[in-house]
C-alpha positions as CSV (number, residue, x, y, z in Angstrom):
1,M,64.8,-194.8,-11.9
2,V,64.4,-198.0,-14.0
3,D,67.1,-196.8,-16.5
4,E,69.7,-196.9,-13.6
5,V,69.1,-200.5,-13.0
6,P,71.9,-202.7,-14.6
7,V,70.8,-205.0,-17.3
8,V,72.1,-208.5,-17.8
9,Q,72.6,-208.4,-21.5
10,S,72.2,-212.2,-22.2
11,V,68.8,-212.2,-20.4
12,D,67.6,-209.1,-22.1
13,R,68.5,-210.6,-25.5
14,A,66.8,-213.9,-24.6
15,V,63.6,-212.1,-23.6
16,A,63.8,-210.1,-26.9
17,A,64.1,-213.4,-28.8
18,M,61.1,-214.8,-27.1
19,E,59.0,-211.7,-27.9
20,I,59.9,-212.1,-31.4
21,L,58.8,-215.7,-31.5
22,A,55.6,-214.6,-29.7
23,R,54.9,-212.2,-32.5
24,E,56.0,-214.3,-35.5
25,G,55.1,-217.7,-34.4
26,W,58.1,-219.5,-36.0
27,A,61.4,-217.7,-36.7
28,G,64.9,-218.8,-37.6
29,V,68.3,-217.8,-36.3
30,T,68.9,-215.5,-39.2
31,E,65.7,-213.7,-38.7
32,I,66.2,-213.2,-35.0
33,S,69.8,-212.3,-35.5
34,R,69.0,-209.5,-38.1
35,E,66.3,-208.0,-35.8
36,L,68.4,-208.0,-32.6
37,E,71.5,-206.9,-34.6
38,I,73.7,-209.6,-33.0
39,H,75.8,-212.5,-34.4
40,K,74.0,-215.7,-35.3
41,S,76.2,-217.7,-33.2
42,T,74.9,-215.7,-30.2
43,V,71.4,-216.2,-31.1
44,F,72.0,-219.9,-31.5
45,R,73.4,-220.2,-28.1
46,L,70.5,-218.2,-26.6
47,L,67.9,-220.4,-28.3
48,A,69.8,-223.6,-27.4
49,T,69.6,-222.6,-23.8
50,L,65.9,-221.6,-23.8
51,E,65.3,-225.0,-25.7
52,R,66.9,-226.9,-22.8
53,R,64.5,-225.2,-20.4
54,G,61.5,-225.9,-22.6
55,L,60.9,-222.3,-23.3
56,V,61.4,-222.7,-27.1
57,E,61.3,-225.6,-29.4
58,Q,62.8,-226.3,-32.9
59,H,61.1,-227.6,-35.9
60,S,63.0,-230.8,-37.0
61,E,62.6,-229.8,-40.8
62,T,62.7,-226.1,-41.1
63,Q,65.1,-225.7,-38.0
64,K,62.9,-222.7,-37.1
65,Y,61.9,-221.9,-33.5
66,R,58.8,-221.2,-31.7
67,L,57.7,-220.7,-28.1
68,G,57.7,-224.0,-26.0
69,F,55.1,-225.3,-23.7
70,A,57.1,-224.3,-20.6
71,V,55.8,-220.9,-21.3
72,V,52.3,-222.1,-20.8
73,R,53.2,-223.5,-17.6
74,L,54.8,-220.3,-16.3
75,A,51.8,-218.3,-17.7
76,G,49.4,-220.6,-15.8
77,A,51.1,-219.8,-12.6
78,V,50.6,-216.0,-13.3
79,R,47.0,-216.6,-14.4
80,S,46.0,-218.4,-11.3
81,S,47.4,-215.6,-9.1
82,L,45.5,-213.1,-11.3
83,D,42.3,-215.0,-11.1
84,L,42.6,-215.3,-7.3
85,V,43.2,-211.6,-6.9
86,R,40.3,-210.9,-9.3
87,A,38.0,-212.9,-7.2
88,A,39.2,-211.7,-3.9
89,R,39.5,-208.0,-4.6
90,P,35.7,-207.0,-3.9
91,V,35.6,-209.2,-0.9
92,C,38.8,-207.8,0.5
93,D,37.4,-204.3,0.1
94,R,34.4,-205.2,2.1
95,L,36.4,-207.0,4.8
96,S,38.7,-204.0,5.2
97,R,35.7,-201.6,5.6
98,R,34.0,-203.9,8.0
99,T,37.0,-204.5,10.3
100,D,38.6,-201.1,9.7
101,E,41.9,-202.8,9.2
102,T,44.5,-203.8,6.7
103,V,43.7,-207.0,4.6
104,N,46.0,-209.2,2.6
105,V,45.8,-212.3,0.4
106,A,48.8,-214.5,0.5
107,V,50.0,-217.7,-1.0
108,L,52.7,-220.3,-0.3
109,E,55.9,-219.9,-2.3
110,E,58.6,-222.4,-1.5
111,R,59.2,-222.0,2.1
112,E,57.6,-218.6,2.7
113,V,54.4,-216.6,2.4
114,V,54.2,-214.1,-0.3
115,N,51.4,-211.4,-0.1
116,I,49.9,-211.0,-3.7
117,H,47.1,-208.4,-2.8
118,Q,46.6,-205.8,-0.1
119,V,43.9,-203.3,0.6
120,N,43.4,-200.8,3.5
121,L,40.3,-198.9,3.3
122,S,40.2,-198.3,7.1
123,S,39.6,-194.8,8.4
124,S,43.0,-194.8,10.2
125,R,45.1,-195.5,6.9
126,V,48.0,-196.6,9.2
127,S,49.3,-199.7,7.9
128,V,52.5,-201.5,6.6
129,D,52.8,-202.2,2.9
130,W,53.2,-205.9,2.7
131,L,52.4,-206.3,-0.9
132,G,54.9,-208.5,-2.7
133,S,56.8,-209.2,0.5
134,H,57.9,-212.6,1.8
135,T,57.3,-213.5,5.4
136,P,58.0,-216.6,7.5
137,L,55.4,-219.5,7.8
138,H,55.7,-220.1,11.6
139,C,55.0,-216.7,13.0
140,T,52.3,-215.2,10.7
141,S,48.6,-215.8,10.6
142,S,48.7,-216.6,6.9
143,G,51.6,-218.9,7.2
144,K,49.9,-220.9,10.0
145,V,46.8,-221.3,7.9
146,L,48.7,-222.5,4.9
147,L,50.8,-224.9,7.2
148,A,47.6,-226.2,8.8
149,H,46.2,-227.4,5.5
150,L,49.3,-229.2,4.2
151,P,50.0,-232.9,4.6
152,V,52.1,-233.6,7.8
153,A,55.0,-234.7,5.7
154,R,55.1,-231.6,3.7
155,V,55.0,-229.4,7.0
156,D,58.0,-231.5,8.3
157,E,59.7,-230.8,5.1
158,L,59.1,-226.9,5.3
159,L,60.1,-226.7,8.9
160,T,63.5,-228.6,8.9
161,E,65.3,-225.6,10.1
162,P,65.0,-224.2,13.7
163,L,62.3,-221.7,14.0
164,R,63.7,-218.3,14.1
165,R,62.6,-216.0,16.8
166,Y,61.5,-212.5,15.7
167,T,60.1,-211.2,18.8
168,P,59.7,-212.3,22.4
169,A,56.3,-213.7,21.4
170,T,57.4,-215.8,18.5
171,I,56.7,-219.4,18.8
172,T,59.9,-221.4,18.4
173,D,58.8,-224.8,19.8
174,R,57.7,-227.3,17.2
175,E,55.1,-229.0,19.5
176,T,53.5,-225.7,20.5
177,L,53.3,-224.8,16.8
178,Q,51.7,-228.1,15.9
179,E,49.1,-227.7,18.6
180,Q,48.3,-224.3,17.1
181,L,47.9,-225.8,13.6
182,L,45.5,-228.3,14.9
183,Q,43.4,-225.5,16.4
184,V,43.0,-223.8,13.1
185,H,40.9,-226.7,12.0
186,E,38.8,-226.4,15.1
187,V,38.1,-222.6,14.9
188,G,38.6,-222.1,11.2
189,Y,41.3,-219.4,11.4
190,A,44.7,-218.7,12.8
191,A,45.8,-215.7,14.9
192,T,49.1,-214.3,15.8
193,M,49.9,-211.7,18.6
194,E,53.2,-209.8,18.0
195,E,55.0,-212.8,16.9
196,L,56.5,-211.3,13.6
197,E,56.6,-207.7,14.8
198,E,56.0,-206.2,18.2
199,G,52.8,-204.2,18.2
200,L,51.2,-206.2,15.3
201,N,48.4,-208.7,15.6
202,A,46.6,-210.6,12.8
203,V,44.1,-213.3,12.0
204,A,43.9,-215.2,8.8
205,A,41.5,-217.8,7.3
206,P,41.9,-220.4,4.3
207,I,40.7,-219.8,0.8
208,R,39.8,-222.9,-1.1
209,G,40.1,-223.5,-4.8
210,P,37.5,-225.3,-7.0
211,E,38.7,-228.8,-5.9
212,G,38.6,-227.9,-2.2
213,D,42.4,-227.5,-1.6
214,V,43.6,-224.5,0.2
215,V,45.2,-222.2,-2.4
216,A,45.7,-219.1,-0.3
217,S,44.7,-217.2,2.9
218,V,43.1,-214.0,3.8
219,S,44.3,-212.0,6.6
220,V,43.3,-209.0,8.7
221,S,46.1,-207.2,10.5
222,G,46.4,-204.2,12.6
223,P,48.1,-202.6,15.6
224,S,47.7,-204.5,18.9
225,Y,46.0,-201.6,20.5
226,R,43.3,-201.9,18.0
227,L,43.2,-205.6,17.2
228,E,43.2,-206.6,20.8
229,P,43.1,-210.2,21.9
230,D,39.4,-209.9,22.9
231,R,38.6,-208.7,19.3
232,L,40.5,-211.5,17.6
233,K,37.6,-214.1,17.8
234,E,35.1,-211.7,16.1
235,V,37.6,-210.6,13.4
236,G,38.6,-214.2,12.9
237,A,35.0,-215.2,12.3
238,T,34.5,-212.4,9.8
239,A,37.7,-213.2,8.0
240,T,36.6,-216.9,7.7
241,E,33.2,-215.7,6.2
242,A,35.2,-213.7,3.7
243,A,37.5,-216.5,2.9
244,A,34.5,-218.7,2.2
245,E,33.1,-216.2,-0.1
246,I,36.3,-215.9,-2.1
247,G,36.3,-219.7,-2.4
248,R,32.8,-219.6,-3.7
249,R,33.9,-217.0,-6.3
250,L,36.7,-219.4,-7.3
251,G,34.3,-222.2,-7.8
252,F,34.4,-224.2,-4.5
253,L,31.0,-225.2,-3.4
254,G,31.8,-228.2,-1.2
255,D,32.3,-228.8,2.6
256,P,35.6,-227.8,3.9
257,R,35.5,-230.7,6.4
258,E,35.8,-233.1,3.5
259,H,39.2,-231.7,2.6
260,L,41.3,-232.0,5.8
261,P,45.1,-232.9,5.3
262,E,46.4,-236.3,6.1
């Protein structure tokens, strides 16, 4: 139950103050203090903290506050993900029906892959719920696709730690992984066979944004007894077609070969 989750009071009050500013436009410490029923000194400290982070700004003459431009940056990050999911949803539905497997859209977040959309319209309905989960870069098909389209310096930065072994099939040798990343550009997709979980195979292809940069991946995953090695090439080609369609829906109309990483 949501009510059972402990609340951090200062965070709760800060969010409430921002909601007031979103509604009123400009508001002073006294107004916010009155509405939240807390002392003005507490409101002042909350607003001063938010101001340091750029989330609110203060008028030099009236001393009132309004939301800052950092909110726009945060909202933009959410909007880009929403736009991506909106563009990908119908394509992923068709891809799931066509392959009879689970389809995910994933993006790079710090040093991991995060799945932001999942659909399983297969007849089997047997799948793992990956939505919202964070997975490693080096042993997932989505992670390999995203790594393959980053500058070499960025890849080195992301893979500074030893590659963790999750199964006997996990690639932990950097040179072997690098060879696989180069193959992604040759065949257009990445594949993993039981590298993250035993019994799970997957393929993934890159989704390009309006400027041609890879902004996400679309993957097809399923049990190894269904998504067998002999089938990966066919499913990989299908996923690549789907990724290209999502890219077109996002506004990319160019040639992917013109946007290879350096």
